[in-house]
Each structure stands twice: as C-alpha cells, then as structure tokens.
N, C-alpha and C positions, 0 to 999 in steps of 0.2 A: 258088079249090083244089075241085077234082073231085069229088063223091065218090068217088073210085074211090080216090082218094089218104088219102084220112081212115083206113084204118084200117092203114095203112104208117106215117101218121106218128104215130099212138098208139100200135103196135106198140114203136117207133122210142122214142120216150118214156118207156115201160115198161123198154126194154132197156136206156136210158140208167140209169136208175131203179135199175136194179136195176144192173145194174156200180157205180153209187155205194155201195149200199148194199150190196155185199159188201166194196169196198172199206174202208166207214170200218167194218165191220164186223172185216174183219182186223187194221185198224190197229187199235180197241177191243180187240181178243183177244189182239192181240199187246202194248198195253201194260195190259193188267189179266197176263199173264205175267212181263212185262216187275216190274209194283207185283209181284204176290205172289211174283216169285225173290228181289226186294230183301229182305220180309216176312220169306222165309225166312231171307236172311241173317242179318237185323235180329235173327231169333227165335234161330237159332242164333251167332249171336256171345251172345244175351244169355244166355241157357242155359249158353252154356259161363263168362258173368263169373258166374250163378248159384253155374251148381256152384264155378268155382278161389275165389268165396270161402265158399262154406261147406267146401272142405276147409283151407283157411288158420284159418278161423274152428274150425275142429274141430281142426288141430291146435294152436292156439294153448290152445285149451281143456284140451287134453291135454297138453301141456305144461306149463300150469301146475298142474294134477290133480297132477302127477311132482312138481311143483315142490314142493305144500301135504306130499306123500306124506312124501317129501325132510325139509322141516322137521320132520314131526308128529313123527317120526321122529328125527330130530336132537334134540329138543326131548325125547322120549323117553328114548333112553337117556343124554341130558346130567342128568335126575329119577334116572333110576336111577344113574347116575353121583355123581349129590352126595348119594342118601342113602344108597347105600354109603359115602361121604364122612363120612358125620353117623354110620352107624352105628360103622362103626370110631373114630371121635376116639371118642365114647359108652361102646365098651366099654373104650377102654383108658384111659379121659380120668376115668370113675370109680370107680379101685382107688386112684388117686393122690391122688383129692380127700374120698374119706371122712376124715379125720383132719381136717382146716379145718375141713371141716363141723360135726365135733360144737365144735370149738372156737370155730365163729363164733356157733354159738347158744347157745352159754354166752355168751358174749358177750353178744351181745341181749337174753337172759335177762336178766342182770346189769345190764343198760343201761335196762330196763320198756321194748323199741321191738315194735313192733305192728305183719305185715305179710308180707313169706315170703320164705326163703330157695332159690334155685335154682340147682342144681351141676346144672355138669358141661351148660353152655349150646350146644345146636349150634345156627347156624343161618347159612344160610346171604345172603352181605352182597346190596345193594340195590348193582346197575351201578353206577359215577361216572364216565362219560366211557367214549371206547373199548376204551380198554387194561383196561379192567377186561368190559366187553362180552365180549370176545374169549379170555376164559378164567372157568375156572368153580373156585369152591375153595367150604369150611365154614370158618367163624370159629368156633374155642372159647372160650368164659369159663370157669373155674374156677369164680367165684362169683359170682350175683347179688344184688343184697338189694334188694327194693322195700319200702319204708317204705308205709304209710299211706296216706301225703301223695299217694301217687303218685312220690313221688324216685325217683331211680335209684342205688345207688352200685356199679363193677363193682371184683373182687379179684380180683386176678391173685394168687397162693398158692407163694410160694416158700419151698419145705421145704430152704433151705441152708443144712451147719453147719459147720465151721470159724468163718474172718474172712468178713465183707462188708463190701467200701466201694462205697455207694449215693449216685454226689454226690459224694463226699470223696477225693478224693487218698489214698494209704496216706501220702506222708511228712508231708499236713496233719497226721496225726491220731499220725504219734511218727516223730523222725528215723532211727528202727530200720526203717521200713517202705519206704525211699525207695531200697534196690534190688532190690524186690518182679520191678519191670516198668519201663519205661521208658516216662513219664507224661505226655513232649512231644505223644502223640496223643490224651490226656486230655482232649477239649476237649465240649463238648455236655452229653448224660445217659450215663451209662457204669454200672456195675454188677462189680465185679468178688470173684469167690468165690477165699479163699485157703484150701486143707483138704489135708492129711496126704494122704499115700497107700502104702500098704504095697507093697513091692518083695521080690522074691524073688529072690534074686542063685543062691541054690544049695539045695538041700534041705534046710540046717542057718544058714543067714542070712536074714536079715529085714531088710530098710532100709527108713525110713521118710520120704520126699522129700516136697517141699510142691508141690502140686497150683496154679498161677493159673489162672484161667476168666476172662478178660474178656469181656462184653456191651456194647458202646459202637454210638453213632448209633442206628441205628430199632433193629436186636436189644433194648439194650436195654428191663428190664423196664419204666421207667415211661415206654418213649416205646410198647412193644407194645400196655401194658394202654388207654392212651389213643386209639390210632390204634383197638382194638379198644370202645373207650364210644360213639366217633365211628359208628361203621357201628355197632353196639346204637339209639345214637340213630336212625338214618335204616328201621334194621329196624323199627325199633316205631312210625314217623311212618305216619298213614292218607294216605287216596287225596286228600287236603287239603292234605298235611303237617303237621298236629296230633300230638304227641306229649309227650312231656317236656321241658320246657324246658330241664335241660341233664342231662347223666348223669355224674355222678361217677366214679373211676376213685380204686383206691388198688392199692399194691402191700405183698402181707404178708409178713414173710421169718417162714417161722411153727418151721423147722427149729432144732436147737439151735446159733444162730451168737453171736459175738457182731459182731452189727451197726453199725456209726461212719457215720454221718446228718447230715445237714444239717437243722439245729433249725428252719428253714422252711421246710421240705418235710413235714415229720411231720402237717398237720394241711391240710384245702381250705380256699381262699380271703385274703382281704390277710389275709400275715401283721404280726406290728408292726416288722420293716421297712419293709415295704412291699411286698411281692415277691409273688407272688399264684400260689399253688402248686396247677398244678391237678391232679395229682398227687400224692394223699399219700404215701408210707415209713412204713412202722407194724413195729416189729419183735416186737414182744407182744400178749400178751393186753388187758394196761391201754391199752397205746395205742390199740388196738382202740377198746377200748371208748370211750376218751375220742372217735376220729374218730365213730364211730356216734351217740354222743353229741348231741355237737355237729350233725351235720346233720341227729337229728331236730330239735332245739330248731331251726335253722334254718330247718325245713319241717315245719313244727309243727301245721299246719291239715290235717286229713284232706281225702281226698278218695277217696270208695271204689270211682266210676267209674275215674275210672283209673288206680286201683291194677289190681281186678278189671282191667281192657281189656290191661293190660302183662302181670299174673301168668297169665291167659289164652293168650293169647297165647306166653310162651316155655313156659307145659306144654305148651301145644300142638307144641314143638317136641322134648320127649320130654323136659325136663330134671329130676332129680327135686326135684320141690318139698315144700318143709315150710314148713309157718306158722309164723307167731312171735306172742307177745302173743297175743291177745283177737283176733285178724282170723283168717276163714275162706276158703279157697277157695271159689269164684264158682260157682254151680251151672251144670251145661254143657247 
C-alpha cells in the first residue's frame, strides 16, 4: 500500500466508526425513550392505583364514621327514651305504693328484719336473645326487700278489694260461685277479682253490678312477679355473672278483699305437700310477716358486702330507699 492511500484508509475507517457510533447512539436513545415511556406509564398506573385506593379508603372511613355517628345517635335516643320511661314509671308508681310501703316497713320492724326496702324500682332489663335486643322497655317493681344476708325478695303489691281467687277456682271455694265465669279456661296461673260496681241508670236510680276481672297465663300476678324477679337477678349480676343466687318473689294482696289462695302458695320453698312454691301469695300483714321471718331464718348469715352492692345498684336507679333495723346505707 502506497503512502498516498493510508490517509484515505484511515479516513474511511473513522467514517465507518462514526456511522456505527451514530447508529448505536440512536438505538440507545430509542431504547432509553422506550424505557422512559414505559416507566412513565407504570408510574401513571401506580399513581392512579394509589389515588383510587386512597379514595376508596377515604370513602370507607367516612362511611364507617357515619355508621358510628348514626349508632351513637341511636344509642343516645334509646337512652333518652329509657330514661323518660323510667321517670314516667317512677312518677306514676310511687303514688300507689306509699301505703303498702308503710305496711311492709311495719311488718319488717315487727319481725326484726335488718336490711333495706326499695320501693318503685325501675330498671332496664338485660337483653336475652335477639327479640329482647330489638326492643327497649323499662321494668318496674313495686317493692324489693334486701335482707342483711344479701338475699332479695320482690314484692308485687295488689290493692284489690271485693273477693279474690288466686290459683283457686271459685267453684272450689263454694258452689254458689260456680256461675261467676266459665272455669274451663282457668289453667295454670290465674287470679280473679270480683267486686261490686255502681251503675247509674238515671238521675235517681243506682244499680250495683258484679264486675269480674280475670288475669291468667302470663298476665297472672304470680307469673308476672316471677318474671320480674328473674329479670332483676340478671340485672344484679356482675360482669362475671355473680349476683344473688336466688331472688324470691311474692304477691301481696294488701287491699280490703276476701282472698282465697291455695295453702301451699302462702310460702316459698318446699311445702308439707312436697310442692315447691316459687312465688308466695300472702293476703294480710300476718302472712307477710310470717314470710319475711321465714326467709330471714333461711338466710341468716349476714353478708354486708353483697347487701351493700345490691342496695347501691338499685338505689342508683332512683328507687325510694329506706333502711330497716340496724342496717345503714353504704357510703357513696
């Protein structure tokens, strides 16, 4: 190769190198732009996903907050309704129970009972099952006697006059009563009141009619007070389910009535006939005194802590509370 061709060969080689470099550079730039474009697409997709997830989380949080506010408002309205129901029962109930309250206090004093008498006890029962959770109501008890042992007696007061048949069919008392009503429907627990009623026929004539009232099944006084006693026992139980082992119940006919009751229903516990009378039915002060004396004897061991806990809880519901005997109210 002559010396004249060397420069041209070198120039040609350099040109080829430049062309190759240009091609490689363009390909590299093209690949970079493609990679950058893909990265931008992925970034846009990721950004959109994050924004969508943020919107969804924000919407879910707002919806949950709304549900919580709605639930809190519902609970507030329910609490207001329950409080108003309790106040209504308290206002109306106390007027009718003052006389029986005095009678029970005198009976307890004569029997030497130590404890507390709470009158017109209003509380919201503990819900049992879905049916109870779907409705709101307040329970009202006429009287609750708490012995110094912590034992509890619920007393349902009935100021009935006339003639009363509790658990006894009228015809079983005297055949003259057999036509008072159809006795075929009297099954299970029932109470019947027969009283005279004055009817004005005209301005001058007055007639006296017999009025017969029947409360049977779930409306029978013994059934009602037994159900209330069970509700009270659940209400008094603490978070661990501890509370009074048993709450006795009693129907007290305190009015001026001739009352006919099965002998085995006049006290609680196992009777001489072997029957267990879970709800006592008493018709005068002496029978009530015998009942509370018997219960005080059965539950004779004092338990101040349990008594205080029961009294404090019921008094906190606004019940009218009076101490009996040597018992004194617990400090707040």
